C-alpha positions, -999 to +999 in steps of 0.1 A: +391+477+171+378+449+194+342+452+197+328+436+229+288+430+239+272+449+263+235+443+278+205+468+265+190+468+303+221+472+327+256+483+327+273+453+336+307+441+322+311+439+288+317+401+277+334+386+241+316+380+212+319+343+219+304+344+250+275+364+240+265+339+213+268+311+242+245+332+263+220+338+234+202+363+262+219+383+291+212+376+332+191+404+331+166+399+300+186+424+280+197+418+245+235+418+239+248+448+217+284+457+207+303+482+221+309+501+187+296+496+150+326+488+134+336+507+100+341+487+065+375+480+063+377+479+025+361+500+000+328+486-019+348+481-054+372+460-032+343+440-017+322+439-050+349+419-062+347+390-030+325+361-035+297+360-003+320+335+016+349+364+013+328+392+022+310+371+051+345+371+067+353+407+057+321+422+078+318+394+105+356+395+113+346+433+125+322+424+152+334+385+160+367+400+177+376+370+196+373+345+170+406+338+151+406+343+113+408+302+111+380+300+135+358+322+115+371+310+080+359+278+091+328+286+103+317+303+070+329+275+046+308+251+064+280+270+061+280+282+027+282+251+010+259+234-015+229+231+007+225+262-008+212+256-047+226+287-063+269+296-065+264+331-056+238+320-023+221+357-027+207+365-058+195+399-066+165+397-096+156+426-114+112+431-115+094+457-123+118+486-110+128+468-079+156+444-070+146+413-051+174+398-029+164+361-026+173+352+007+155+315+001+179+294-017+191+275+015+180+242+030+148+256+041+139+281+017+134+311+038+159+338+049+165+324+081+190+297+066+212+327+058+224+331+094+212+299+110+234+279+084+262+293+104+253+294+139+260+261+149+294+263+139+299+299+157+284+283+190+301+250+187+335+273+180+321+297+212+317+267+234+355+252+222+370+285+233+352+289+265+359+252+276+323+246+282+314+208+287+281+212+293+255+200+264+242+237+249+205+232+244+187+257+221+158+268+230+135+292+206+102+301+193+093+303+160+065+319+137+071+296+112+103+296+095+133+301+122+118+268+137+129+245+105+159+265+096+177+261+134+162+224+138+181+219+102+210+236+114+214+218+147+204+182+141+229+161+152+252+185+159+276+171+188+272+186+220+239+206+213+201+197+216+175+218+204+138+223+214+115+245+192+078+257+202+056+269+176+021+282+175+002+248+165-025+271+148-002+296+136+019+288+106+013+277+071+008+235+063+045+233+045+059+253+078+046+224+097+052+196+080+089+212+074+094+208+110+073+181+129+092+161+102+129+171+109+150+141+120+179+141+141+187+124+174+187+156+193+157+175+178+124+181+197+094+196+182+066+212+203+029+227+193+017+250+219-020+263+222-015+301+219+003+325+195+041+333+186+040+361+210+031+331+236+060+310+230+086+337+226+071+348+262+076+313+275+111+308+263+120+343+275+106+332+311+126+304+306+158+316+299+155+341+332+145+313+354+176+306+380+163+280+392+156+262+362+191+270+349+207+256+382+188+223+381+194+219+344+233+227+350+235+202+375+226+177+349+248+190+322+225+211+302+226+250+295+207+271+275+212+295+243+190+310+214+183+305+182+162+333+173+175+366+164+177+378+198+214+360+199+234+386+182+251+352+166+222+351+142+223+391+138+257+397+125+252+373+096+225+387+085+243+419+083+260+406+053+238+403+029+229+437+031+262+444+016+265+418-007+234+435-026+248+470-027+282+458-039+264+433-065+251+463-079+280+481-081+295+454-094+269+451-122+271+489-126+234+498-116+249+522-094+279+542-087+299+536-054+284+558-027+254+564-040+225+556-017+201+526-020+165+522-004+163+488+012+129+472+020+121+448+048+089+421+056+094+425+096+075+412+126+107+404+153+128+434+135+158+415+136+160+414+096+159+451+091+180+458+122+206+439+104+205+467+073+203+494+100+237+480+115+250+480+078+238+516+074+255+524+103+289+509+092+291+531+061+268+512+039+251+541+017+214+537+023+186+564+018+156+549+036+150+516+057+114+510+047+098+485+073+070+466+059+044+451+080+011+427+077-022+435+094-007+430+126+009+464+121+023+474+159+055+485+141+042+503+114+023+524+142+055+527+163+073+545+135+046+570+127+034+579+162+066+568+186+043+549+207+045+511+206+014+494+219+007+456+214-026+459+234-044+449+199-061+422+184-041+394+171-046+386+134-038+355+117-024+361+082-012+344+047+021+362+063+025+342+092+059+346+103+056+384+108+023+377+128+041+391+155+029+421+182+062+422+205+091+425+182+120+416+207+146+433+186+135+466+185+146+467+220+183+471+203+172+501+183+157+514+214+187+509+232+205+529+205+183+562+201+183+562+236+221+569+231+232+537+246+216+545+281+207+512+297+189+528+322+162+546+299+160+514+277+151+492+308+125+517+324+110+516+287+106+474+284+097+473+322+067+492+309+060+471+280+059+442+300+037+460+329+012+478+305+019+465+268+033+500+259+057+526+260+064+558+242+099+571+233+108+606+236+103+634+209+145+635+207+146+599+204+118+598+176+141+621+157+167+595+151+142+568+136+148+592+107+161+568+088+127+544+092+097+548+072+071+526+085+038+511+060+020+482+063-003+459+034-040+441+042-045+410+032-064+418-002-034+441-014-009+413+000-028+390-026-033+419-053+012+424-052+015+390-060-012+385-088+001+421-104+038+411-102+034+378-117+010+391-141+030+424-152+067+407-154+059+364-147+083+365-112+060+350-086+073+360-050+057+349-016+033+363+007+057+379+030+080+398+003+045+406-011+038+431+019+073+445+011+067+450-022+034+464-020+049+489+008+072+497-013+051+507-041+030+528-022+057+543-005+074+550-041+037+563-053+034+586-025+069+602-021+083+602-056+116+586-042+132+567-073+164+559-058+175+519-063+159+499-042+166+467-030+137+443-015+144+414+007+126+384-004+126+365+022+110+330+016+100+311-015+068+311-034+067+272-026+065+279+014+033+294+011+015+273-025-020+276-019-021+317-007+005+323-035-015+300-063-050+318-051-035+351-054-023+344-088-058+328-097-092+325-079-097+290-092-075+272-072-092+276-042-100+251-022-070+233-028-040+221-005-004+236-007+009+203-014-017+195-041-007+233-060+032+227-058+036+211-094+011+239-106+033+267-090+065+250-110+049+248-140+032+286-137+067+300-124+090+281-147+106+270-117+122+241-103+105+225-069+132+231-042+143+200-021+129+210+008+096+208-007+102+168-026+115+158+006+084+163+024+057+146+003+064+111+021+081+121+052+064+106+083+059+126+112+083+123+141+071+153+164+035+152+177+037+170+212+013+199+218+012+215+251-004+247+267+012+278+269+016+275+302+034+242+304+062+250+285+086+246+314+076+213+323+078+200+289+115+212+285+124+197+318+104+163+307+120+161+270+153+168+285+146+140+313+135+113+283 
């Protein structure tokens, strides 16, 4: 059955997957959602015999209906190649009673590589399919990881350009260096004096600015997005949850049909939403455990039914989750509102005007698969320390939030179902925080100084993404105020 895409905010006509990928965001400001969530066509036993690439095709073809088999397989082949440092793409590691799904073996050592390796190929294929001649400008905001993964994916891709905005003082030293040293004739990186929510809001405003769109189209440009608001980012993320399940089945850790728990550290809600889509396709999932850091807007939402971003914004050791406006939650709100775009739009308008909204009791009942939890900074550091102390396994700060939340959930509920924890970044990306959590003797030492020590301590090889940073020159040094983002984009595109 062909899957088309609707906006979450209006009853506008459905469009094809390729057009939804090209647009990124709907003209009415809504996000694109599938007309239906397709069911798996093959059994879990059949899928357990597939490689990651084969499984990616099996899952993604169900959502990207207007891509031919050759087109989609070509995109997958070019995405999941030698840029990943492990043949299985997403290894599953057992440690202390849970399975850590390592999603950080790509070029930029974070889970965003899993989708941003394929998005440029989906986008350029979609442009050809729809006879688009304009240069596609990827406009994106990042809380740390999306930026580098998008820059790496789109660097020097013909017919595209990319502009990434990041909070100047809101990412780790290594995250920033990864971005500002990015090579490519078509890439731009801009720090803003503000936080991630400011960057994300500014980007959304530009997407909805009709005058700006017309002005740029005259010059042969059109915007698209690499954030998880783009359905071309979200669909590839579904794959690895299915892969984790069938890997457990193949390794006889579970029986076919046995339900598992999935724990995801999340800020913008895209990664856990992909797991929710997988569950609705038929993946046997018992609970989706949404793990937050001290910016616990999602924990409060799942606890109370009220989403309220009117609170202090906290900078934490897990900066990719330092978010108060979780864009992808809108797709879940639309779903639990019975796919009612008017009801969803009213809530999103309320969020825009007052900074909060409350869902109905009937909507709250549909959140039953979800459990919210959060970890403080102290708990996050202790989790890194304790897991290393008991197993020798080293995790990053974001994964530690999820690991701690799961440990608390298991203690509170006694739920001993097999559990997969999304390990979203390499510990090398947050070396300072990780090493100081393991032992306070590393206090005062810089992230770069601690890389060799982390390698020795963990018995792991330093990733190429980190090795390359040592002597890489800074190529991007633009910083603008959050209110100057539009003018900065215009200036960069005229250069």
